[in-house]
C-alpha positions as CSV (number, residue, x, y, z in Angstrom):
1,M,40.9,-0.5,4.7
2,G,40.8,-3.6,2.6
3,Q,38.0,-5.1,4.8
4,S,35.7,-2.2,4.3
5,F,36.3,-2.4,0.5
6,D,35.4,-6.1,0.6
7,K,32.3,-5.4,2.7
8,N,31.2,-2.7,0.3
9,A,31.7,-4.9,-2.7
10,E,29.7,-7.7,-1.0
11,I,26.9,-5.3,-0.2
12,A,26.9,-3.9,-3.8
13,E,26.7,-7.5,-5.2
14,S,23.9,-8.4,-2.8
15,N,21.9,-5.2,-3.8
16,R,22.5,-6.0,-7.5
17,K,21.1,-9.6,-7.1
18,I,18.1,-8.3,-5.1
19,S,17.4,-5.7,-7.8
20,Q,17.6,-8.3,-10.5
21,L,15.3,-10.7,-8.7
22,E,12.9,-7.9,-7.9
23,F,12.8,-7.1,-11.6
24,V,11.9,-10.6,-12.5
25,V,9.2,-10.8,-9.9
26,N,7.7,-7.5,-10.8
27,N,7.8,-8.2,-14.6
28,W,6.8,-11.9,-14.5
29,W,3.8,-11.0,-16.7
30,I,6.0,-10.1,-19.6
31,H,7.6,-13.6,-19.4
32,P,11.2,-12.5,-18.6
33,I,12.4,-16.1,-18.3
34,K,12.1,-18.6,-21.2
35,D,11.5,-22.2,-20.5
36,K,9.8,-21.7,-17.2
37,N,8.9,-25.4,-17.1
38,K,12.6,-26.1,-16.6
39,I,12.8,-24.0,-13.4
40,I,13.4,-26.1,-10.3
41,Y,13.8,-23.4,-7.7
42,F,12.8,-19.8,-7.8
43,V,14.4,-17.6,-5.1
44,A,13.1,-14.1,-4.4
45,A,14.5,-11.6,-1.9
46,F,12.5,-8.8,-0.3
47,N,13.7,-5.9,1.7
48,V,12.3,-5.8,5.3
49,N,11.2,-2.2,4.6
50,D,9.2,-3.4,1.6
51,E,7.3,-5.7,3.9
52,D,6.5,-2.8,6.2
53,N,5.4,-0.8,3.2
54,D,3.2,-3.8,2.1
55,H,1.5,-3.7,5.5
56,N,0.9,0.0,5.1
57,Q,-0.5,-0.5,1.7
58,L,-2.8,-3.2,2.9
59,D,-4.0,-1.0,5.7
60,N,-4.7,1.8,3.2
61,I,-6.6,-0.6,0.9
62,G,-8.7,-1.9,3.9
63,K,-9.6,1.7,4.8
64,S,-10.5,2.5,1.2
65,L,-12.7,-0.5,1.0
66,G,-14.4,0.5,4.2
67,R,-15.1,3.9,2.8
68,I,-16.4,2.4,-0.5
69,E,-18.6,0.0,1.5
70,E,-20.2,3.0,3.4
71,K,-20.7,4.9,0.2
72,Q,-22.3,1.8,-1.4
73,K,-24.7,1.5,1.6
74,V,-25.7,5.2,1.2
75,L,-26.3,4.8,-2.5
76,H,-28.3,1.6,-2.0
77,R,-30.5,3.5,0.5
78,E,-31.0,6.3,-2.0
79,V,-31.9,3.9,-4.7
80,R,-34.5,2.2,-2.4
81,H,-35.9,5.6,-1.5
82,M,-36.2,6.6,-5.2
83,Q,-37.9,3.2,-6.0
84,Y,-40.4,3.9,-3.2
85,E,-41.1,7.4,-4.5
86,M,-41.5,6.1,-8.1
87,S,-44.0,3.5,-6.8
88,Q,-45.9,6.2,-5.0
89,L,-46.1,8.2,-8.2
90,K,-47.4,5.2,-10.1
91,H,-50.2,4.7,-7.6
92,S,-51.2,8.4,-7.5
């Protein structure tokens, strides 16, 4: 019984440290640490599931960029076509 309590306490402490480090990393832009120039080591922990989620997000971003690129090509063709039509109107 005592072993499971110790293990749970250890896991809770680990999760708390991960949460605190994650807060610092995610909020680095608000300067959560003063005297950054005195930092020798900066340790960050990431959950394995977060890494998988990052890969999914990167895949989604890649797909979105592909769709944007296709839309951009279509719009570029439309602009060229409109330019051609305008030049034809000028010469008429």
